[in-house]
C-alpha positions as CSV (number, residue, x, y, z in Angstrom):
1,M,9.1,19.7,5.9
2,L,10.4,20.7,9.3
3,L,13.4,19.2,11.0
4,P,12.8,18.0,14.6
5,S,12.3,21.0,16.8
6,V,14.7,19.7,19.5
7,P,18.0,21.1,20.8
8,L,20.2,18.5,19.0
9,F,19.0,19.6,15.6
10,V,18.6,23.3,16.1
11,N,20.2,25.2,13.1
12,M,21.2,21.8,11.6
13,S,21.2,21.6,7.8
14,P,19.5,18.6,6.1
15,L,22.9,17.2,5.2
16,A,24.2,17.5,8.7
17,Y,20.9,15.9,9.9
18,L,21.5,13.0,7.6
19,A,25.1,12.7,8.7
20,A,23.8,12.4,12.3
21,L,21.9,9.4,11.1
22,G,25.1,8.0,9.5
23,L,24.0,8.8,6.0
24,S,24.8,11.2,3.2
25,L,22.8,12.7,0.3
26,S,22.8,10.7,-2.9
27,I,20.0,11.0,-5.5
28,S,20.2,9.6,-9.0
29,G,20.0,12.4,-11.6
30,C,19.5,15.1,-9.0
31,Q,21.8,17.9,-7.9
32,P,21.0,20.4,-5.1
33,T,19.3,23.5,-6.4
34,N,20.0,25.9,-3.6
35,T,23.2,27.9,-2.9
36,D,24.7,25.3,-0.6
37,T,27.8,24.2,-2.5
38,R,29.2,21.8,0.1
39,K,30.3,18.5,-1.4
40,T,28.4,15.4,-0.4
41,Q,29.5,11.9,-0.4
42,D,27.5,9.3,-2.4
43,V,25.9,6.5,-0.6
44,R,26.9,3.4,-2.4
45,Q,23.3,2.1,-2.8
46,S,22.3,-1.3,-4.1
47,A,19.9,0.5,-6.5
48,A,20.8,-0.1,-10.1
49,P,21.5,2.9,-12.3
50,L,18.7,4.2,-14.5
51,T,20.2,2.5,-17.5
52,Q,19.7,-0.9,-16.0
53,T,18.4,-3.8,-18.0
54,K,14.6,-3.6,-18.3
55,Q,13.6,-6.9,-16.8
56,V,10.8,-7.8,-14.4
57,S,12.4,-9.0,-11.2
58,T,11.1,-12.1,-9.6
59,T,13.6,-12.6,-6.8
60,G,14.0,-11.0,-3.4
61,K,11.3,-9.4,-1.3
62,P,8.7,-7.5,-3.4
63,V,8.5,-3.8,-3.1
64,V,5.0,-2.4,-4.0
65,Y,4.8,1.2,-5.1
66,Q,1.2,2.4,-4.6
67,V,0.4,5.4,-6.9
68,F,-2.8,7.2,-6.9
69,T,-3.0,7.3,-10.7
70,R,-5.2,10.4,-10.9
71,L,-2.8,12.5,-8.8
72,Y,0.7,11.2,-9.8
73,G,1.4,13.2,-12.9
74,N,-0.7,16.3,-12.1
75,T,1.5,19.4,-12.3
76,N,-1.3,21.9,-11.5
77,T,-0.6,23.6,-8.1
78,T,-3.9,25.6,-7.8
79,N,-5.6,23.3,-5.2
80,K,-8.9,25.1,-5.1
81,P,-11.2,23.3,-2.6
82,W,-13.8,21.4,-4.6
83,G,-12.0,22.5,-7.8
84,T,-13.0,21.1,-11.1
85,I,-10.6,19.2,-13.4
86,A,-10.1,22.5,-15.3
87,D,-9.3,24.3,-12.0
88,N,-6.9,21.8,-10.4
89,G,-5.8,19.5,-13.2
90,V,-5.5,15.7,-13.3
91,G,-2.8,13.2,-14.0
92,K,-2.8,10.9,-17.0
93,F,-1.6,7.5,-18.0
94,S,0.8,9.2,-20.4
95,D,2.5,10.9,-17.4
96,F,4.1,7.5,-16.6
97,T,6.9,8.0,-19.1
98,D,9.9,5.8,-19.2
99,T,11.6,8.5,-17.1
100,A,8.9,8.4,-14.5
101,L,8.8,4.6,-14.4
102,Q,12.6,4.4,-14.0
103,D,12.3,6.9,-11.2
104,I,9.8,4.6,-9.5
105,K,12.0,1.6,-10.2
106,S,15.0,3.4,-8.6
107,L,13.1,2.9,-5.3
108,G,13.6,-0.8,-5.5
109,T,10.0,-1.2,-6.9
110,T,9.0,-4.6,-8.2
111,H,5.2,-4.0,-8.5
112,V,3.3,-0.8,-9.3
113,W,-0.2,-0.7,-7.8
114,Y,-2.1,1.7,-10.0
115,T,-4.9,2.8,-7.7
116,G,-8.1,4.1,-9.1
117,V,-7.9,2.6,-12.6
118,P,-11.3,0.9,-13.1
119,H,-13.9,3.4,-14.3
120,H,-15.7,4.7,-11.2
121,A,-18.4,7.3,-10.7
122,L,-17.2,10.9,-11.1
123,I,-18.5,14.3,-11.8
124,N,-17.3,15.1,-15.3
125,D,-19.1,15.2,-18.7
126,Y,-18.2,12.4,-21.1
127,T,-21.6,12.1,-22.7
128,N,-19.9,12.8,-26.1
129,I,-18.4,9.3,-25.9
130,G,-21.5,7.6,-24.6
131,I,-20.8,7.7,-20.8
132,S,-23.8,8.7,-18.7
133,N,-23.3,11.6,-16.2
134,D,-23.1,10.6,-12.6
135,D,-25.3,12.1,-9.9
136,P,-23.4,14.3,-7.2
137,D,-25.9,13.1,-4.6
138,V,-24.4,9.6,-4.8
139,V,-20.7,10.5,-5.6
140,K,-18.2,11.4,-2.9
141,G,-16.1,14.4,-3.9
142,R,-16.0,15.7,-7.5
143,A,-13.4,13.3,-8.8
144,G,-15.2,10.4,-7.1
145,S,-14.2,7.4,-5.0
146,P,-12.1,4.8,-6.7
147,Y,-14.1,2.2,-4.8
148,A,-17.4,3.0,-6.4
149,V,-16.7,1.2,-9.7
150,K,-19.1,2.0,-12.5
151,D,-17.7,-0.1,-15.3
152,Y,-15.3,-3.0,-14.6
153,Y,-14.5,-3.5,-18.2
154,N,-13.0,-0.1,-18.8
155,V,-10.9,2.6,-17.1
156,N,-11.4,6.0,-15.7
157,P,-11.8,8.4,-18.6
158,D,-10.1,11.2,-16.6
159,L,-6.8,9.4,-16.9
160,A,-6.7,9.3,-20.7
161,T,-5.4,11.9,-23.0
162,N,-8.1,10.8,-25.4
163,P,-11.0,9.5,-23.3
164,A,-12.5,7.6,-26.2
165,N,-9.2,5.7,-26.4
166,R,-8.8,5.2,-22.7
167,L,-8.5,1.4,-22.6
168,A,-5.8,1.4,-25.2
169,E,-3.9,4.0,-23.3
170,F,-4.0,1.9,-20.2
171,E,-2.9,-1.2,-22.1
172,A,0.1,0.9,-23.4
173,L,0.9,1.8,-19.7
174,I,0.9,-1.9,-18.8
175,E,3.4,-2.5,-21.6
176,R,5.6,0.4,-20.5
177,T,5.6,-0.8,-16.9
178,H,6.7,-4.2,-18.0
179,A,9.3,-2.8,-20.3
180,N,10.7,-0.9,-17.3
181,G,11.1,-4.0,-15.3
182,M,8.0,-3.9,-13.0
183,Q,4.7,-5.6,-12.7
184,V,1.2,-4.1,-12.6
185,I,-1.5,-4.4,-9.9
186,I,-5.0,-2.9,-10.0
187,D,-7.9,-2.8,-7.7
188,I,-10.9,-5.1,-7.6
189,V,-13.6,-4.1,-5.1
190,P,-15.8,-7.2,-4.8
191,N,-17.9,-6.1,-1.8
192,H,-19.7,-3.2,-3.5
193,I,-20.1,-1.2,-6.7
194,A,-21.4,2.2,-7.7
195,R,-25.2,2.7,-7.4
196,N,-25.3,3.7,-11.1
197,Y,-23.1,0.8,-12.4
198,H,-23.4,0.4,-16.1
199,S,-20.8,-1.1,-18.4
200,L,-20.3,0.2,-21.9
201,S,-17.4,-2.1,-22.6
202,A,-18.4,-5.5,-21.2
203,P,-17.8,-8.5,-23.6
204,Q,-20.8,-9.5,-25.7
205,G,-23.3,-11.5,-23.7
206,E,-22.0,-10.2,-20.3
207,P,-25.0,-8.6,-18.5
208,D,-24.6,-5.8,-16.0
209,F,-24.7,-6.4,-12.3
210,G,-28.4,-6.7,-11.4
211,A,-29.6,-7.0,-14.9
212,N,-31.2,-10.4,-14.3
213,D,-32.1,-10.0,-10.6
214,D,-35.5,-10.9,-9.3
215,T,-36.2,-7.5,-7.6
216,S,-39.3,-8.9,-5.8
217,Q,-37.0,-10.7,-3.4
218,V,-34.9,-9.3,-0.6
219,Y,-32.5,-12.2,-1.4
220,S,-32.1,-14.7,-4.1
221,K,-29.0,-16.8,-4.5
222,H,-28.2,-15.6,-8.0
223,N,-29.3,-12.0,-7.5
224,N,-26.3,-9.7,-7.6
225,F,-27.9,-7.3,-5.0
226,Y,-30.1,-7.3,-1.9
227,Y,-33.3,-5.3,-2.1
228,V,-35.4,-3.3,0.3
229,I,-38.8,-4.4,-1.0
230,G,-41.5,-1.8,-1.3
231,E,-39.2,1.2,-0.7
232,D,-37.4,3.6,-3.0
233,F,-33.9,4.7,-2.3
234,T,-33.7,8.1,-0.6
235,V,-30.5,10.2,-0.5
236,P,-29.2,10.6,3.1
237,D,-29.5,13.8,4.9
238,A,-26.2,15.6,4.6
239,P,-24.4,16.9,7.6
240,N,-24.8,20.6,8.3
241,D,-21.3,21.4,7.0
242,Y,-21.6,19.4,3.8
243,A,-23.1,19.9,0.4
244,P,-22.3,17.9,-2.8
245,L,-19.7,19.6,-4.9
246,G,-19.2,22.2,-2.1
247,G,-22.5,23.7,-3.0
248,D,-21.8,24.3,-6.6
249,V,-24.9,24.2,-8.9
250,H,-25.2,21.0,-10.9
251,P,-28.3,19.8,-12.9
252,L,-28.4,16.5,-11.1
253,S,-27.6,17.8,-7.6
254,D,-31.2,17.9,-6.3
255,G,-31.1,15.6,-3.3
256,K,-32.7,12.8,-5.4
257,F,-31.5,9.6,-7.0
258,A,-33.9,7.1,-8.7
259,E,-33.5,3.5,-7.4
260,S,-36.6,1.3,-7.0
261,P,-36.6,-0.8,-5.1
262,A,-33.8,0.4,-2.9
263,K,-30.7,-1.7,-2.6
264,W,-28.7,-2.5,0.4
265,T,-25.8,-0.1,0.8
266,G,-22.1,-1.1,0.4
267,N,-21.3,-1.3,4.1
268,G,-24.3,-3.5,4.7
269,S,-27.0,-0.9,5.7
270,R,-30.4,-2.3,5.0
271,L,-32.1,1.1,5.1
272,A,-33.8,2.6,2.0
273,K,-32.4,5.9,3.3
274,P,-28.9,5.2,4.6
275,D,-27.0,7.4,7.0
276,A,-24.6,10.0,5.7
277,N,-21.8,8.0,7.3
278,D,-22.7,4.9,5.4
279,W,-21.2,4.0,2.0
280,Y,-24.2,5.4,0.4
281,E,-22.5,5.9,-3.0
282,T,-22.3,2.1,-3.3
283,V,-24.5,-1.0,-3.2
284,K,-23.6,-4.3,-1.6
285,I,-22.9,-7.4,-3.7
286,N,-24.7,-10.6,-2.8
287,Y,-22.3,-13.6,-2.7
288,G,-24.9,-16.2,-1.6
289,V,-24.9,-15.0,2.0
290,K,-28.5,-14.9,3.2
291,P,-29.8,-12.0,5.3
292,D,-29.6,-14.2,8.4
293,G,-25.9,-14.8,7.7
294,S,-26.2,-18.4,6.6
295,H,-24.5,-19.5,3.4
296,D,-26.1,-20.6,0.2
297,F,-23.0,-22.1,-1.5
298,P,-20.8,-25.2,-1.0
299,V,-18.7,-25.1,2.2
300,L,-15.0,-25.5,1.6
301,P,-13.7,-28.4,3.8
302,L,-11.2,-27.3,6.4
303,E,-8.5,-29.6,5.1
304,Y,-8.3,-27.4,2.1
305,A,-6.3,-25.0,4.2
306,H,-3.4,-27.4,3.4
307,K,-4.1,-27.9,-0.3
308,T,-2.8,-26.1,-3.4
309,A,-4.6,-23.6,-5.5
310,A,-4.9,-26.3,-8.2
311,E,-6.7,-28.5,-5.7
312,H,-9.0,-25.6,-4.8
313,L,-9.8,-25.1,-8.4
314,A,-10.6,-28.8,-8.8
315,F,-13.0,-28.5,-5.9
316,W,-14.9,-25.7,-7.5
317,Q,-14.9,-27.3,-10.9
318,A,-16.6,-30.3,-9.4
319,Q,-19.6,-28.2,-8.3
320,T,-22.7,-27.7,-10.5
321,T,-23.3,-24.4,-12.2
322,D,-26.3,-23.7,-9.9
323,D,-24.0,-24.2,-6.8
324,I,-22.0,-21.1,-7.7
325,P,-23.7,-17.7,-7.0
326,D,-23.9,-15.5,-10.1
327,S,-21.8,-12.8,-8.5
328,W,-18.9,-15.2,-8.1
329,R,-18.8,-16.0,-11.8
330,K,-19.1,-12.3,-12.7
331,F,-16.0,-11.3,-10.7
332,E,-14.1,-14.3,-12.0
333,R,-14.7,-13.2,-15.6
334,I,-13.7,-9.6,-14.6
335,A,-10.4,-10.9,-13.2
336,Q,-9.7,-13.0,-16.3
337,Y,-10.4,-10.0,-18.5
338,W,-7.7,-7.9,-16.9
339,L,-5.2,-10.8,-16.7
340,A,-5.6,-11.2,-20.5
341,K,-4.6,-7.6,-20.8
342,G,-1.4,-8.1,-19.0
343,V,-2.3,-7.1,-15.4
344,D,-0.1,-9.1,-13.0
345,G,-2.2,-9.0,-9.9
346,F,-4.9,-7.5,-7.8
347,R,-5.5,-5.6,-4.6
348,Y,-8.8,-6.5,-3.0
349,D,-10.7,-3.8,-1.1
350,M,-12.4,-4.8,2.2
351,A,-11.9,-8.5,1.5
352,E,-13.1,-9.7,4.9
353,M,-16.6,-8.5,4.0
354,V,-16.8,-11.2,1.3
355,P,-16.9,-15.0,2.3
356,V,-13.7,-16.9,2.2
357,E,-15.1,-19.5,-0.1
358,F,-15.5,-16.9,-2.8
359,W,-11.8,-16.0,-2.5
360,S,-10.8,-19.7,-2.9
361,Y,-12.9,-19.8,-6.0
362,L,-11.6,-16.6,-7.5
363,N,-7.9,-16.9,-6.5
364,S,-7.6,-20.5,-7.6
365,H,-8.9,-19.5,-11.0
366,I,-6.5,-16.6,-11.2
367,K,-3.5,-18.8,-10.1
368,H,-4.5,-21.3,-12.8
369,T,-4.2,-18.5,-15.4
370,N,-1.1,-16.9,-13.9
371,P,0.6,-18.9,-11.1
372,N,2.8,-15.8,-10.2
373,A,-0.1,-13.4,-9.9
374,F,0.3,-11.0,-7.0
375,I,-2.8,-11.1,-4.7
376,L,-3.1,-8.6,-1.9
377,A,-6.1,-8.2,0.4
378,E,-7.3,-5.6,2.8
379,V,-8.2,-7.6,5.9
380,Y,-8.2,-6.0,9.4
381,N,-9.5,-8.8,11.7
382,P,-6.5,-10.8,12.9
383,D,-8.8,-13.7,13.7
384,L,-9.5,-14.1,10.0
385,Y,-5.9,-13.8,8.7
386,R,-5.2,-17.5,8.5
387,D,-8.5,-18.4,6.9
388,Y,-8.0,-15.8,4.2
389,I,-4.4,-16.9,3.5
390,H,-4.8,-20.7,3.7
391,L,-8.5,-21.2,2.7
392,G,-8.9,-18.0,0.6
393,K,-5.5,-18.5,-1.1
394,M,-4.4,-14.9,-0.6
395,D,-0.7,-14.2,-1.1
396,Y,-0.6,-11.1,1.2
397,L,-2.7,-9.3,3.7
398,Y,-2.3,-5.8,5.3
399,D,-0.3,-5.9,8.6
400,K,-2.2,-2.9,9.9
401,V,-3.9,-3.8,13.2
402,D,-0.7,-5.2,14.7
403,L,2.5,-3.9,13.2
404,Y,1.4,-0.6,11.6
405,D,-0.8,0.5,14.6
406,N,2.0,-0.3,17.1
407,L,4.8,1.3,15.1
408,K,2.7,4.5,14.9
409,A,2.1,4.4,18.7
410,I,5.9,4.0,19.3
411,I,6.6,7.0,17.1
412,Q,4.1,9.0,19.1
413,G,5.6,7.9,22.4
414,K,2.5,5.9,23.4
415,A,4.0,2.5,23.3
416,S,7.3,0.6,24.0
417,T,9.4,-0.9,21.3
418,A,8.9,-4.2,23.2
419,V,5.6,-4.6,21.5
420,I,7.3,-5.2,18.2
421,A,8.6,-8.6,19.3
422,T,5.1,-9.4,20.6
423,V,3.2,-8.6,17.4
424,Q,5.8,-10.3,15.3
425,A,5.4,-13.5,17.4
426,K,1.7,-13.4,16.8
427,V,2.2,-13.9,13.1
428,S,5.3,-16.0,13.1
429,D,3.6,-18.7,11.1
430,I,2.3,-16.4,8.5
431,E,4.8,-13.5,8.6
432,Q,5.8,-13.8,4.9
433,H,2.1,-13.1,4.0
434,M,1.8,-9.9,6.0
435,L,2.5,-6.8,3.8
436,H,4.1,-4.0,5.7
437,F,3.5,-0.2,5.2
438,L,3.6,3.1,7.0
439,E,1.4,4.9,4.5
440,N,-1.3,4.1,2.0
441,H,-4.3,6.0,0.6
442,D,-6.4,5.3,3.7
443,E,-3.9,6.3,6.3
444,Q,-2.6,9.6,7.6
445,R,0.5,11.0,6.0
446,I,3.6,10.5,8.2
447,N,4.6,14.1,7.9
448,T,1.7,15.5,9.9
449,A,1.3,16.5,13.5
450,D,-1.3,13.8,13.9
451,F,1.2,11.1,13.0
452,A,4.9,11.6,13.4
453,G,5.4,15.4,13.5
454,N,7.9,15.2,10.6
455,A,8.9,12.7,8.1
456,F,12.3,11.9,9.7
457,N,10.7,10.7,12.9
458,A,9.3,7.6,11.2
459,L,12.6,6.4,9.7
460,P,13.4,3.9,12.5
461,A,9.9,2.5,12.1
462,M,10.4,2.3,8.3
463,V,13.6,0.3,8.7
464,I,11.9,-2.1,11.0
465,S,8.8,-2.4,8.8
466,T,11.0,-3.0,5.8
467,T,13.4,-5.6,7.3
468,L,11.5,-7.4,10.0
469,S,10.0,-10.2,7.9
470,R,10.0,-11.9,4.5
471,S,6.9,-10.0,3.5
472,P,6.6,-7.3,0.9
473,T,7.0,-3.6,1.7
474,L,4.5,-1.0,0.4
475,L,5.5,2.6,-0.3
476,Y,2.8,5.2,-1.0
477,F,3.8,7.8,-3.6
478,G,4.9,11.0,-2.0
479,Q,5.9,9.2,1.2
480,D,9.5,9.2,0.1
481,V,9.6,13.0,-0.1
482,G,7.6,13.7,3.0
483,E,4.3,14.7,1.5
484,Q,2.0,16.3,4.1
485,G,-1.5,15.9,2.5
486,A,-2.3,19.3,4.0
487,Q,-4.8,20.5,1.3
488,M,-8.5,21.3,2.0
489,A,-9.4,19.5,-1.1
490,G,-13.2,19.1,-0.8
491,F,-14.6,15.8,0.3
492,G,-11.1,14.8,1.3
493,Q,-9.7,16.4,4.4
494,P,-6.1,17.2,5.5
495,T,-3.6,14.6,6.9
496,R,-4.6,12.2,4.1
497,T,-4.1,13.0,0.4
498,S,-7.6,13.2,-0.9
499,I,-8.7,10.2,-3.0
500,F,-12.0,11.9,-3.8
501,D,-10.9,15.2,-5.4
502,Y,-8.9,16.8,-8.1
503,V,-5.8,18.0,-6.3
504,G,-2.1,18.4,-6.5
505,V,0.5,16.7,-4.3
506,P,3.0,19.5,-3.6
507,A,6.1,17.5,-2.3
508,H,5.7,15.0,-5.1
509,Q,5.2,17.7,-7.7
510,R,8.5,19.3,-6.5
511,W,10.3,16.0,-7.0
512,M,8.5,15.4,-10.3
513,N,9.9,18.8,-11.6
514,N,7.5,19.0,-14.6
515,G,8.2,15.4,-15.8
516,K,12.0,15.4,-15.2
517,F,11.7,13.4,-12.0
518,D,15.0,14.7,-10.8
519,G,14.1,16.6,-7.6
520,G,14.9,19.9,-9.3
521,Q,12.3,21.8,-7.2
522,S,12.7,19.7,-4.1
523,T,14.0,21.0,-0.8
524,Q,17.2,19.5,0.7
525,D,15.1,17.8,3.3
526,E,13.0,16.1,0.6
527,K,16.1,15.0,-1.3
528,A,17.7,13.6,1.8
529,L,14.6,11.7,2.7
530,R,14.3,10.2,-0.7
531,A,17.9,9.1,-0.7
532,Y,17.3,7.2,2.5
533,Y,14.2,5.5,1.1
534,Q,16.1,4.6,-2.1
535,T,18.9,2.9,0.0
536,L,16.5,1.2,2.3
537,L,14.1,-0.2,-0.2
538,N,16.7,-1.4,-2.6
539,L,18.4,-3.1,0.4
540,S,15.0,-4.7,1.2
541,H,14.7,-6.1,-2.2
542,S,18.3,-7.2,-2.7
543,A,19.6,-8.4,0.7
544,P,19.5,-12.3,0.8
545,A,19.1,-12.5,4.5
546,L,15.8,-10.7,4.4
547,T,14.3,-13.7,2.7
548,G,15.7,-15.9,5.4
549,E,15.2,-16.4,9.1
550,Y,14.2,-14.0,11.9
551,L,15.5,-14.1,15.5
552,Q,14.2,-11.5,18.0
553,L,17.1,-10.2,20.2
554,D,14.9,-7.7,22.0
555,T,13.6,-9.8,25.0
556,P,17.0,-11.1,26.0
557,Q,18.4,-7.6,26.1
558,R,15.6,-6.5,28.4
559,K,16.0,-9.5,30.7
560,L,19.7,-8.7,30.9
561,N,18.8,-5.2,31.9
562,T,21.3,-4.1,29.2
563,Q,22.3,-0.5,30.0
564,G,21.0,1.9,27.3
565,Y,18.7,-0.7,25.7
566,D,15.3,0.8,26.6
567,D,11.7,1.4,25.3
568,Q,12.9,3.4,22.4
569,V,15.4,0.8,21.0
570,F,14.7,-2.4,19.1
571,A,17.1,-5.0,17.8
572,F,16.8,-8.3,15.9
573,S,18.6,-10.5,13.5
574,R,17.9,-11.7,9.9
575,Y,20.0,-14.4,8.3
576,N,20.4,-17.3,6.0
577,A,23.4,-19.3,4.8
578,E,24.4,-16.5,2.4
579,Q,24.2,-13.5,4.7
580,Q,23.9,-12.6,8.4
581,L,22.5,-9.3,9.6
582,L,22.1,-7.5,12.9
583,I,19.5,-4.7,12.8
584,A,19.0,-2.0,15.5
585,S,16.9,1.2,15.6
586,N,16.6,4.1,17.9
587,F,13.2,5.8,17.9
588,S,14.2,8.7,20.1
589,P,14.4,12.0,18.2
590,T,16.5,13.6,21.0
591,K,18.7,11.0,22.7
592,S,21.6,8.9,21.5
593,K,21.7,5.3,22.7
594,A,24.6,3.1,23.5
595,F,24.4,-0.5,24.6
596,T,25.9,-3.9,24.4
597,L,24.0,-6.2,22.1
598,A,24.4,-9.8,23.2
599,L,24.0,-12.7,20.8
600,P,22.9,-16.2,22.0
601,K,25.2,-19.1,21.5
602,T,22.6,-20.9,19.4
603,L,23.0,-18.1,16.8
604,L,26.7,-18.3,16.8
605,D,26.5,-22.1,16.2
606,Q,24.2,-21.6,13.3
607,W,26.5,-18.9,11.8
608,H,29.6,-21.0,12.6
609,I,31.2,-18.0,14.3
610,V,34.2,-18.8,16.5
611,E,36.3,-15.6,16.3
612,N,35.8,-11.9,16.2
613,V,34.0,-10.6,13.1
614,T,34.0,-7.2,11.5
615,L,30.7,-5.5,10.4
616,I,29.6,-3.2,7.7
617,D,26.5,-1.0,7.9
618,L,24.5,-1.6,4.7
619,L,22.6,1.7,5.1
620,T,25.9,3.6,4.6
621,Q,28.1,0.9,3.0
622,Q,30.7,1.9,5.6
623,P,32.6,-0.3,8.1
624,Y,31.1,-0.3,11.5
625,E,33.3,1.1,14.3
626,H,32.8,-1.9,16.5
627,A,33.4,-5.6,15.8
628,L,31.4,-8.6,16.9
629,I,33.5,-9.9,19.8
630,V,33.5,-13.6,20.7
631,D,34.8,-14.5,24.1
632,N,36.3,-17.7,25.5
633,N,32.9,-18.9,26.6
634,D,31.4,-18.8,23.1
635,H,29.4,-15.7,23.9
636,A,29.3,-12.8,21.5
637,S,28.4,-9.2,21.7
638,V,28.8,-6.0,19.8
639,Q,28.8,-2.4,21.1
640,I,25.9,-0.5,19.4
641,Q,25.9,3.3,19.3
642,L,22.9,5.0,17.7
643,Q,22.3,8.7,17.2
644,P,18.8,10.0,17.5
645,L,16.5,8.3,14.9
646,Q,19.4,6.3,13.6
647,S,19.2,2.7,12.5
648,V,22.0,0.3,11.5
649,V,21.8,-2.8,9.3
650,L,25.0,-4.6,10.1
651,E,26.3,-7.4,7.9
652,L,28.9,-9.8,9.1
653,T,31.7,-9.4,6.6
654,Q,34.7,-11.5,7.7
655,K,34.7,-14.9,9.3
656,H,37.9,-16.8,10.2
């Protein structure tokens, strides 16, 4: 990881860098491993010690730790492009020891999203336990896409120490996660499944997808797939620079895959020979949407946007069996199967490609079984947000198109911080449902030239993303130590850690330190960064005001032409009866900012402020150098001074 290549930070150590942000290095169970013997002061974080009571937290803002399960525990550093599991290694369920899980918990985590758990198509030989080999011509990468699920009633055999016992090993991981005070989320991918879907583990009497389809019809209500009648599937023409498995010889890699008649491809392509850019490794599920786009299922009345999950369930229970497409019932049974095993929630891939009525049906059934189930959906069209939340009964949606995209643009100097207030206002009625993140498995790593240039440049955005609303925060594994995702892994390309290949994750491996999870091989930069994330995310989960109200302070400052408050600064307030916060961030990597932050009288009245108030910065747990000054006209202001990339979370601490 590189420190900012600007004059202010030339020859500055990581500890001095963090000091410039108003912080110091503090990492549980970790001591610096280099020759720098300077003493460091502990940040008095709100994170509990690793010996804390193992109890699942149900209060405060959720913090979701997304871990790519296949990669997390892998200690192999070979990283050969297109490497086999023997070349490059693979992580296992057993790598999530109590030590590992407490390390995850130390980041304020309430929910662990284990990505890539359901058994998906991959290139490895498990025929000795009855699993059929997958065809490289319809598998992306060697380790396979986690979103081409082959068996919804079992888990990826790569992840098990004993593949024949893989389901029991995952069940044990669920139990360990719960014992360490966190809940479990896994993926469901309703829009598409692997072309070679075949369940070995389905309950008795549960047919495979497509087993009962009428394949003479392009569409039939209770068919699970759509068909290209009279044509066989043909493998797409590969780009000139691509060959399955990087060109390695494989008995099934012959440019052919038997499928007759051809099925529609996962992204909706109706061609028997899809394009190489299509989701050709998957087939699209039929939810009762006819080829012309019309619906073949009961329409949910609009007034159900204001009804409870129980009322939604009653609506669907009142329908006849023939009213409900077979695919709906299949996925409802899949969800119930995993709930019964202790899974606490689901993340839905490409949810907007599936009709909202199905989500009402599925989620109302889930909430009936577990009212506290955590339901997160990938939806990118802002025009659909409210339908999927209110009619589809989603708990949370990705806030990508507005908040994430704009924070990235601000970091890159392409947008003003003024846009933050604008995008927050757009979702003011649903802000608690919009999950915030700066990384996930689909997005570029922060610590790349294509995103932030280095991991520290994104810290102001991370503070805002974490504290702006009542919504959960998502942290992707390796983000907290500045992982770059720089490997040429095979199908996966640099700037994103590959989800298709067997590969190691270097910065995370250094922190993991062969299972000690103490940062014993980490650089000072990586340790400093992780200390910041620990402080911020524990604050996010524990600060009462962050479950309270939001007041944007940005526009008034700009209207007042406040000196020093410019397009690289953003300020707002979060508060409730228990706690009042003022939050300000400086996105500039080179310039300090100093300005007077004015507070409206309406806010003072709500807070019952009549005299000067001292402040404490919760990111450092140190008294702030300036007080909140109330003048004779009942106006209040505070002098804010921010170093480059510094943020402050100021709590009002004394009221007279």
